[in-house]
N, C-alpha and C positions, 0 to 999 in steps of 0.2 A: 407793553411789558418788555423790559430789557432782555437781552439774550441771557439765558440761564440754563441750568442743568435739569435733567429728568431723572427721577428715582422710580424704580420698578419694584413692586412687592408681590410675591406669589403667596397665597394663603389657602388654607384648607386642604382637603384631600386631592392628590394628583389625579390626572386623567391621561388618556392616550394622546390628547391634542392640546394639553396645557402649554407645552413648549412651542407648539405651532403658533399660538397666540403670542407668546413671548418673542418668537422670531419675527412675527408681524409687527410687534411694537418696536423692536430694535431697528428693523429695516426701514420703517416709516420715520422713526426719529432721526435716523442718519440722513434722511432726505430733507429734514426741516432746518432751515437756516437759523431759526429762533432757538434751537436747542444746541447748546455747546457740547456738553458731555452727557453720557448715558451711564447711570449707575444701577446696579442691582443689589438689593438687600438680601443677605444670606439668611435662610431659614425664617422668612417672613418678617413680621414686625420685630422679632428678636434682633434682627440685623440692624435695625434702626435704634433700638434701645441700648444695646451693647454693640456699638458700631463695628459691623463686619460687612463690608461692602466689596463689590467687584466692579471694575470698570469695563463696560461693555461697548464702549465707543468705537473701538477699532476692529470689532469682529468682521471677518471677511465673508463675502457671499457664500462660499463653500461651507463655512462654519455655520452660517445661518440656515443653510439648507439641511445640514445634518441635524441641527437643533430642531428644525421643523418636524423631523421624523423621529425624534427621541421622546419616549414616554416618560412619565414622572414629572417632577418639578426640578428643572436644572439648577435653579437658584437655591433650592431647598425651600421648604414651606413649614408652617406650624399652625396650631390653633391657640396661639398665645393671646391672652387678654391683658393689655397693659393697664396698670393702675395709674393714679395721678402722678406719682414719682416717675414712672416709666414714660409717661407722655412728656414730662419735662425734658427727660434725656433725649427722647425721640425728636422733639422740637429743636433741641440743641444740635443734633446730628444734621437735620435738614438745613439749619442755619449755617453750620460749619462748611457744608458742601455746596452752598449756594443753590439749593434746590428751588426751582420755580414751578416745576411740574411734578406731580406725584400720582402714579398710576397703580391701582390695586387690581390684581387678577385673582378672582376667587368666587366663592359662593355667597349664600345669604349672610353668614357670619362675617365674612370679609367685607361685604358691602356695608354692613352696619358698623364695622370697625373703621372703615374709610370715612364714614360720616363723623364718627367720634373724633378721629384724627383731624379732619378738616375744621371742625368746630373749635378744637383746642388750639390749632395753629392760628386761627383768627384771633382768639383771645390773647395769644402771645404776640400779636402784631406781625405775624409772618404773612407775606403776600405769596401764597402758594395756591395754584389751581390743582384741584383734586378730582380724579375720575375713577370709575370702576369699569372693569371688563369682566363680563360674566363667565363663569366656569363651574360646572358641577355635573357629575354623572347622574345625580338625582333628578335633574330637570325641574327643580322646584323654586327657582328664583322668580319673584313676581315681576310682571310688566314685560318680560321678554317672551316671544313665542316659543323659544327653545333655548337650551343652554349648551354651548360647546362642551363636549365630553359625553353628553347623553347619547348622541347618535351612535357612537362607537360602542359604548357599553350596551346599548339596546341591540346593536348588531351582533355583539358577542353572545348575548343570552339567547337571542332568537336562533342563531346558528347552532349553538351547543344543544339547545333543546331539540332541534330537528335531528342532529346527529345522535343524541341520546335515544330518541325515539326509534331511529333505524337500528341501533344496537339492541335495544330491548325487544324489538319486533323479530330480530334474527334468532335469538335464543330466549324465548319468552321468560322474563323475570317478572314476578308478580307486580312489584311496585318500586319505583325510585322517586324520592322527593328531592327536588333541585332547589336549593336556597340561593336567592339573589341578595345583593345589597339593597338597602332601602330602609333606613331607620324610621322614618316618619311618613314616607310616601312610597307609592308602588309603581312609579313610572318604568323602572327597569323590569320588574317582574311582569308587568303588563305587556312589554314588548315580546315576551315569549309567545304570545298568541299569534305572532306573525309566522311561527314555525308551521302552523296548520295549513295544509293545502287541500286535504281531503277529509271527509268524515272519518273519525276514528284516529286521526293523527295526534301525536303529542303536540302540546300538552293537553291533558284531559281535564285537569282542574287547576285553577289559578287563584291564589289568595293574596290580597293586597291590604295595606293598612287603612285605606279609605273605607273599607267595608268590614264590619265586625265579623270575627271568626267564631264560628259555632262548632265545637268539637264533635258533637253528635251528628250534626248535618254533614260535616266533613267525612266522618267514618261511614255514614250511610251512602253518600255519593261515591266514595271510593269503592266500597263493597259492590255497589251496583255496576261500576265501570269495569272492575276486575271480573265480575261474573259474566259480563257481556263480551269483553275483549280478551280476557286472560292475562292482561297486563295493564299498567297505567303509569303515566308520568305526571307528577304533581309539581307545580312551581309555586313557591312561597317566598314572599319578601321577608327579610329578617325581622322587620318591625311589625308584623301582623299583631293585631290586638283583639282581646276579648270584648264582649259587648259592654263591659264596665270600663273599658279604656285601658285596662292593664295589658302589658305585653304578654303574649302567649308563652314566651320564654325569655329569660334574661339571667345572666350569672349574678350571683350575690357576692362574688369575689371583688372587693374594692380595688385590688391591685390591677384588675383588668379594665377599670374605668379609663376613659380618655381624658386629655387635659382639661376638658370642660366639665369633668365629673359625671359624665353620662355613662351609664352601665353598658357593658358590651352586649349587643343584642344578637350576635351571631350564635348559631347552634340550634335554631328552631327546627330545622329539617331533621336533625338527629333526634331531637326531643319527640317530634311527631312520629318518626319511624319506630321509635321504641313503643309508643302508644299503639300504633297500628299492629305491631307484632303481638302485643299483649291482648288487645281487644278483638282484633279480627283473626288472629292466628295466621297471618299472612306474612311471608318473608318480605322484608322492606329494607331497602338501602337508602342512604342519604348521600347527596353530593353537594359540595359547597365550593364553587370557584373562588369566592371571596375577592381578594385584591386582583387576582388574575383577570376578573371580569371588567376591571376599570382601566387596565394598562396594556391590554393586548394590542400590539401593532398589527398582528396578523388579521385582525378583524376590524381595523379602523375603517370608518365610514367616509366616503368621498365628500359627502355633504358636510360632515362634521369638520373635516380638514378645511374646507372652504369657509365655513362659518367662523372657525377659530382664528384663521388668519385675518379675516375681514374685521372682526370685532377688535382685534389688537391694533390694526391700522386705524380704524375709526376712533379708537380711544385717544390716540396721539393727535389725530387731526382735530378732534373736538377741543382738546386742551390748548393747542396752538391757536385755534380760531377764537379763543376767548371764553369757552365754556368751562364751568367748574361745578362741582357738587352734582355731577350727572353720572349715569351709567349708560353704556351702549346697550341697546336692546335690539334684538333681531325681529324684523317684521315677518308675518306669515309668508311662506313661499307662494301661496296662492294669491297674494295681494301685491303683486309686483309694482303696481302703480304707486305704492307708498314708498318705494325704494327699499333697499335691503336692510337698512338700519335706521334707528332714530335715537335721540338722547332723551333719557327719562330722569326724573329727580332721584338722586341718590337716596334721599330720605325715604322714598317709597319702594326702593328696589329690594330692600332686605326682607320683604314680606314673603312668608312661605307660600308655596303654591302646590296644593295636592292635585290629583287628577280631578278635573271638573266633572260635575254630574252628567254633562252631555256626552262624555266619553265612557260612561258606565251603563251597565244594563244588568238585569237579573239573569242568573244562570251559572253554570259551572265554569264558563269562561266569561267573566263579568265585564268584558270590554266590547264596546259598540263598534259598528262599522265606521263611525266617525273617528274613533280612535285609530283604527287601522289606516284610514285615509291620511290621518295626521302623521303617523309614525313611519309609514312605509317609505316615503321619500327621504326621511332622515337616516334610515337604515340601509337603503339600497337593495338591489336584487340579491336574494339568497340563492345558494346552490340548490338546484333541483336534483333529486335522487331518482334513480330508476328502480322500479319494482318489477318483479317477475311473478 
């Protein structure tokens, strides 16, 4: 392949380490003699459809280091779904800028979009290698052991759950319900279970979308916990569902839907807090870190930073070595003989991955020891508190 240019696209929700991957992509691309110039699309695919690009070729090491430690999506991102006409414009942009390598950083939707773009480029006669670099706090991309962004979001929620427990234990408040992100999967809420170091520690109840939510069982378990301890911390994923598959709570305001027309799911903690007050006659607060839980640099995970930089570098290396229509996947930490990463088919990478059955168990904290063993090295050591 002749020497040509690289285009980088960030897609989907930002994370604390998305720009760490971006920094890894740029620094690796600068080292590759087959890459002439490095471009970034502003605000995801929109920047390719309505050309708005930035030249990243000459970024200095100090700038790349600051980028590595910057949360959010420095190029801007979107959840834009291009139509047929948009794809035509997109292909024209890639042709005009002599793009030979196209790298997408994002989650399930972005990986599916990358496959669509690759297929369309082939139909237009464009010779472009396309690859995906995984990113999502939800940890739900198929074929990779973990997703950069998740370790830091998991560390955040485990840390604040432990801190919230210390606060409520100090001046016993009956109940606080802590809501985490997680529209379809409960990986983030599940990580709150790491906060427990002794019997009776927070969280006392955890609810995730992978298991049906039963209101009466919830109220019974909560009442029993408060009777025993005098207080309780409940962690719920925003997307928990009833046994019939319907969301426990969602707004009906269409103005609050996202660009993919999905209803806003946040607010379930406040909804349940109101029910607790009415049914159990117990004072109940709700807390919702929301976006803070996915971009906090104060809680960034060391393993997450390492993973994010690695997948960015590996994505560029794969493209230059001749691979296309692949995504970089992280291998399990426990299986070092496999190497840190492998390339998997892009067509299979967009499959959603809920928490697998081996990580689940019956009970008020429905996460098994196997889950704790999996997530603990991704989160790192939490601060231990002194009790008197």
